[in-house]
Every structure is written in C-alpha cells, then in structure tokens.
C-alpha positions in Angstrom: -63.4 14.5 -34.5 -63.4 17.8 -32.2 -61.9 17.1 -28.7 -63.9 19.8 -26.5 -60.9 20.7 -24.2 -62.3 23.8 -22.5 -65.7 23.7 -21.5 -67.3 27.1 -20.0 -70.8 27.2 -18.7 -73.1 30.1 -17.8 -75.5 28.6 -15.0 -78.5 30.4 -15.2 -81.7 30.0 -13.9 -81.5 29.2 -9.9 -83.7 31.6 -9.0 -86.4 31.0 -11.3 -86.0 27.0 -10.7 -86.9 27.9 -6.9 -89.7 30.2 -7.6 -91.6 28.0 -10.1 -91.2 25.4 -7.2 -92.4 27.8 -4.5 -89.4 28.1 -2.9 -86.9 31.1 -2.1 -84.4 32.2 -4.5 -81.7 30.7 -2.1 -83.0 27.1 -2.5 -82.3 27.4 -6.0 -78.9 28.5 -5.5 -78.3 25.7 -3.2 -79.4 23.0 -5.9 -77.4 24.7 -8.4 -74.1 23.9 -6.3 -75.1 20.3 -6.2 -75.3 20.7 -10.0 -71.5 22.3 -9.8 -70.4 19.2 -7.8 -71.8 16.7 -10.5 -70.7 18.2 -13.7 -67.3 18.8 -12.1 -67.0 15.4 -11.2 -68.2 14.4 -14.7 -65.6 16.5 -16.3 -62.8 15.2 -14.3 -63.6 11.4 -15.5 -63.3 12.7 -18.9 -59.5 12.7 -19.9 -60.3 14.9 -23.3 -62.0 17.4 -21.1 -59.1 19.9 -19.7 -60.7 23.0 -18.0 -64.3 23.6 -16.9 -65.0 27.3 -16.3 -68.4 27.9 -14.6 -69.6 31.8 -14.0 -70.5 31.8 -10.8 -70.8 35.7 -9.7 -70.6 38.4 -12.2 -69.5 41.8 -11.8 -73.0 43.1 -12.2 -74.4 40.7 -9.7 -73.8 43.2 -6.4 -76.9 44.4 -8.1 -78.8 41.9 -6.7 -80.7 42.4 -3.5 -78.1 42.5 -0.4 -79.7 39.5 1.4 -79.2 37.2 -2.0 -75.7 38.8 -2.3 -74.5 37.9 1.3 -76.4 34.3 1.1 -74.4 33.5 -2.1 -71.0 34.8 -0.8 -71.7 32.7 2.1 -72.6 29.6 -0.2 -69.4 29.6 -2.0 -67.5 29.9 1.3 -69.1 26.6 2.2 -68.9 25.0 -1.3 -65.3 25.9 -1.4 -64.6 24.2 1.9 -66.7 21.4 1.6 -65.4 20.3 -1.7 -61.8 20.5 -1.3 -61.4 16.7 -0.3 -63.4 16.1 -3.5 -61.1 18.3 -5.8 -57.8 16.3 -4.1 -59.9 13.3 -4.4 -60.4 13.5 -8.0 -57.2 15.5 -9.3 -59.1 18.8 -10.1 -56.9 21.6 -9.7 -59.1 25.0 -8.7 -58.1 28.3 -10.6 -60.6 31.3 -9.7 -60.9 34.2 -12.4 -62.3 37.5 -11.7 -61.5 40.5 -9.2 -61.7 38.9 -6.0 -60.4 41.9 -3.7 -64.2 43.1 -3.4 -64.7 39.8 -1.6 -64.5 39.9 2.2 -61.3 39.0 3.8 -62.3 35.8 5.2 -63.8 34.6 2.0 -60.5 35.9 -0.1 -58.5 33.7 2.3 -60.6 30.5 1.4 -60.6 30.8 -2.0 -56.5 31.6 -2.0 -56.4 28.3 0.8 -58.6 26.2 -2.0 -56.1 27.3 -4.7 -53.0 26.4 -2.7 -54.0 23.0 -1.7 -55.0 22.0 -5.1 -52.2 23.4 -7.1 -50.4 20.2 -7.4 -53.3 18.4 -9.0 -52.8 18.0 -12.4 -56.0 16.3 -13.7 -59.3 18.7 -14.7 -58.7 22.5 -14.1 -62.3 23.9 -12.5 -62.3 27.5 -12.7 -64.9 29.8 -11.0 -65.6 32.9 -12.3 -65.8 35.1 -9.4 -66.7 38.8 -9.3 -66.1 38.4 -13.0 -67.0 40.2 -16.4 -64.8 39.8 -19.7 -65.2 43.9 -20.2 -63.3 44.2 -16.6 -60.8 41.2 -17.4 -59.9 43.0 -20.6 -59.5 46.3 -19.1 -57.3 45.0 -16.4 -55.1 43.3 -18.9 -55.1 46.3 -21.1 -53.4 48.4 -18.1 -51.2 45.8 -16.8 -49.8 46.2 -20.5 -49.4 49.8 -20.8 -46.1 50.3 -19.6 -44.6 47.9 -22.3 -42.6 50.1 -25.2 -44.2 47.1 -27.6 -47.5 47.3 -29.5 -49.6 44.8 -28.1 -50.2 42.0 -29.7 -53.3 39.2 -29.5 -50.8 36.7 -27.5 -49.3 39.5 -25.2 -53.1 40.5 -24.2 -54.1 36.5 -24.1 -51.4 35.8 -21.5 -52.4 39.0 -19.3 -56.1 37.8 -19.0 -57.6 36.0 -16.2 -58.1 33.0 -18.5 -55.7 32.0 -20.9 -57.3 29.2 -22.4 -59.4 29.4 -25.7 -63.2 28.1 -25.4 -64.2 25.0 -27.4 -67.8 24.7 -26.2 -69.7 27.7 -24.5 -73.2 26.7 -22.8 -75.9 28.4 -21.3 -78.8 26.8 -19.3 -81.9 28.8 -18.8 -83.2 29.7 -21.9 -81.6 33.0 -22.8 -79.5 33.5 -26.0 -76.7 36.4 -24.4 -73.0 36.0 -23.2 -73.9 38.2 -20.5 -70.1 39.6 -20.6 -68.8 36.2 -20.0 -65.3 35.3 -21.5 -65.6 37.2 -24.9 -62.0 37.2 -25.9 -61.6 33.4 -25.1 -65.1 32.5 -26.5 -64.1 34.2 -30.0 -64.6 30.6 -31.9 -66.4 28.7 -29.1 -69.5 26.5 -30.4 -72.4 27.8 -28.6 -75.2 25.6 -26.8 -78.1 27.6 -25.9 -80.2 25.7 -23.7 -83.8 25.8 -22.2 -83.4 23.6 -18.8 -82.9 25.9 -16.1 -79.3 25.3 -14.1 -80.6 22.9 -11.2 -82.5 20.7 -13.8 -78.9 20.2 -16.0 -77.5 16.8 -15.9 -74.4 15.4 -16.6 -76.0 13.5 -19.1 -77.0 16.8 -20.9 -73.4 17.7 -21.1 -72.3 14.1 -22.6 -75.0 15.3 -25.2 -73.6 18.5 -26.3 -69.9 17.1 -25.9 -70.9 14.2 -28.5 -72.8 17.0 -30.9 -69.3 19.0 -30.7 -67.2 16.2 -31.8 -68.8 16.3 -35.3 -69.3 20.0 -35.5 -66.9 21.0 -38.6 -65.0 24.2 -37.1 -63.3 26.1 -39.4 -62.0 29.3 -37.5 -62.9 31.5 -40.5 -61.1 30.0 -43.2 -62.6 27.6 -46.1 -63.2 24.2 -45.7 
C-alpha cells in the first residue's frame, strides 16, 4: 500500500464561504485558519505523514483588494504567534517556502522566529507557501545555479528549490480543477484530488478518506504495471 508522506493542499474557497453566509470575506479567512490548525494536528498525529504543504499566499494574491491583503498579513502574523505553542506541543517543524522578502519586516521577523523555535522538532514538517508561485520558485532556483559550470541535472534543480520533497497527494478544495502555479515540479507524479467543499468546510475526516483512497491507487510513475 502507498504511504502519503507528503500532502499538499490548495486551500480554496474562504471568500466564497463567507459570502454565501452573508459575511465579509475576511471572516472566511479566519474560519480557514481554524481548519489549518485542525488539519495540521491530524497530520501530526499520523506517523506516516511526514510533510504538509499549504498554499497560504501566492505571488498572484497581491492583486486582491488592498484591505484584504492587509488583513491576510495580520492574520498570518497572528496565526503564527498563536500556533507556536501548538507546534512545539505536537513536535511540528515549521518551514516556510516562497519569497518572503516582499513582506513587512515585522512579519518576516515573526516567520523567522517561529521557524527557528521549531527547528529542533522532528515530527511533521508543516510548510506554508508564502508569496509563493511555482514558476517563480523554479526561476529563482535556475538563477542560483547559473554560476555552476556543470550541466544542470534534475537532482541539482530539485535541491535548489524551496520545497525539496516530491508530493504524494495534492488536494484542491473549492471545486476548481487547476493547480494555480503550486508545486508544479514537485507534483509531477502526485495523485490529484479536486474537492467541491470550500476550505472552511474541509475536515480531518475528509482528509482521512482521501488518504485511505490513496493507499489503494496503483502508482506506476510512467512505467508499466
């Protein structure tokens, strides 16, 4: 049976969830943050899951209304500070991916602080993709390797990426069926699950069902049976 060592999730639908309930979009983001906590706790209690990567803020999300972006930055800062005790209690290592240099100095400081304080944890690795886009990630990796006199290999490029782990399961909530510039290199042979549920309605039980289904999928990686 397959083991779901690396699960990646595109957390889509926060804004629509709020609007369907007659609430402001920010209320959907708050509800979505609570689901992040629940899913992270579930994964930390499953010894077979080694890494959870969550698409939190993309390189394209800067196009959203200014007030919404500012709220997301405050919510991220609060989430990380509030979750630090839980990370430590559940032995979760926090590893951000993406180009966080675009964030405010204070938010960068919070991200670095949580990363450093959880560096010793050897359980689940939770990665938040922050100002992340797969195309940007690949370009930055290629530029970092340009000085090499060697021909760039798959292994060299993989090691130069923000996320160095291949994805086993990639989930997108919210009903859309696209990858939206998320982990394009790492998800080359991921099993894809597109879920109609909006992210604030997604539960650990939903994830459990997906993991169970994944264990019985025949993965050939381009080869014959």
